[in-house]
C-alpha positions in Angstrom: 0.0 0.0 0.0 1.4 3.5 -0.9 2.3 5.6 2.1 -0.4 7.8 3.5 0.3 11.6 3.7 0.7 12.8 7.3 -2.3 15.2 6.9 -4.5 12.4 5.4 -5.9 9.7 7.8 -6.8 7.3 4.9 -5.4 6.2 1.6 -7.6 6.4 -1.4 -7.8 2.6 -1.4 -9.4 2.9 2.1 -11.4 6.1 1.5 -13.3 4.9 -1.6 -15.0 1.8 0.1 -15.7 3.8 3.2 -17.3 6.5 1.2 -19.4 4.0 -0.7 -20.4 2.2 2.5 -21.7 5.6 3.8 -23.7 6.1 0.7 -21.5 8.8 -1.0 -21.4 8.6 -4.7 -18.2 9.3 -6.7 -18.5 12.2 -9.0 -17.0 11.6 -12.4 -15.1 14.3 -14.3 -17.5 15.3 -17.1 -17.3 17.8 -20.0 -19.1 20.6 -18.1 -16.5 20.3 -15.3 -13.7 20.6 -17.8 -15.2 23.6 -19.4 -15.6 25.3 -16.0 -12.0 24.4 -15.2 -10.8 26.1 -18.4 -12.6 29.3 -17.2 -11.2 29.4 -13.7 -8.8 32.1 -12.7 -5.4 30.9 -11.4 -6.1 31.7 -7.7 -4.9 28.2 -6.9 -2.4 26.2 -8.9 -3.0 22.7 -7.5 -4.6 20.8 -10.5 -6.6 18.4 -8.4 -7.9 21.2 -6.1 -8.9 23.2 -9.3 -10.9 20.1 -10.6 -12.7 20.0 -7.2 -13.6 23.7 -7.5 -14.8 23.2 -11.1 -17.0 20.3 -10.2 -18.5 22.1 -7.2 -19.3 25.2 -9.3 -20.6 23.1 -12.3 -22.8 21.0 -10.1 -23.7 23.7 -7.5 -22.3 21.5 -4.8 -21.0 22.6 -1.5 -17.2 22.1 -1.4 -15.8 21.2 2.1 -12.2 22.1 2.5 -9.7 23.7 4.9 -7.6 25.6 2.2 -8.2 29.3 2.4 -7.2 29.6 -1.2 -10.6 28.1 -2.3 -12.4 31.3 -1.1 -11.0 33.3 -4.0 -13.1 31.2 -6.5 -16.4 32.4 -4.9 -18.2 29.0 -5.2 -20.2 27.4 -2.4 -17.7 26.5 0.3 -17.8 25.2 3.8 -14.6 25.6 5.9 -13.8 22.1 7.1 -12.1 23.5 10.2 -15.5 24.7 11.4 -17.2 21.3 11.3 -17.5 19.3 14.4 -14.5 16.9 14.9 -16.2 13.6 15.4 -15.2 10.1 14.0 -17.0 10.0 10.6 -18.4 13.0 8.9 -21.9 14.2 10.0 -23.6 15.9 7.0 -25.9 18.9 7.2 -29.2 18.1 9.1 -31.3 18.8 6.0 -29.4 16.2 3.9 -31.3 13.2 2.7 -30.3 9.6 3.5 -28.9 10.4 6.9 -28.1 7.7 9.4 -30.9 7.3 12.0 -31.0 10.0 14.7 -28.1 9.6 17.1 -26.0 7.4 14.8 -23.0 8.4 12.8 -21.5 7.2 9.5 -19.0 4.4 10.2 -15.6 5.6 11.5 -13.2 5.2 8.5 -10.3 4.5 10.9 -12.3 2.0 12.9 -11.7 3.9 16.1 
């Protein structure tokens, strides 16, 4: 297994099955995302981060991140540092398909 970044608690190989188990869907990179990407100003030079911004803008999705550089793009953004720190992410209370009240998504680290 490839080494895990010190700031990433999971590898992609671990994160993908966890996300699917929790009911998240993978968002493919489609032509509208690429067209939006092409129009983005160079506020941020990380290509993967720019793809995330383009997808969130194209799909009108809330982007959750802790990188202040994302604010410059002006898309829908939630600062990840302001979310409650609990094992497993708890989505917004108005989201559909939530776990039953009082339950959380499975802890990706098994803690």
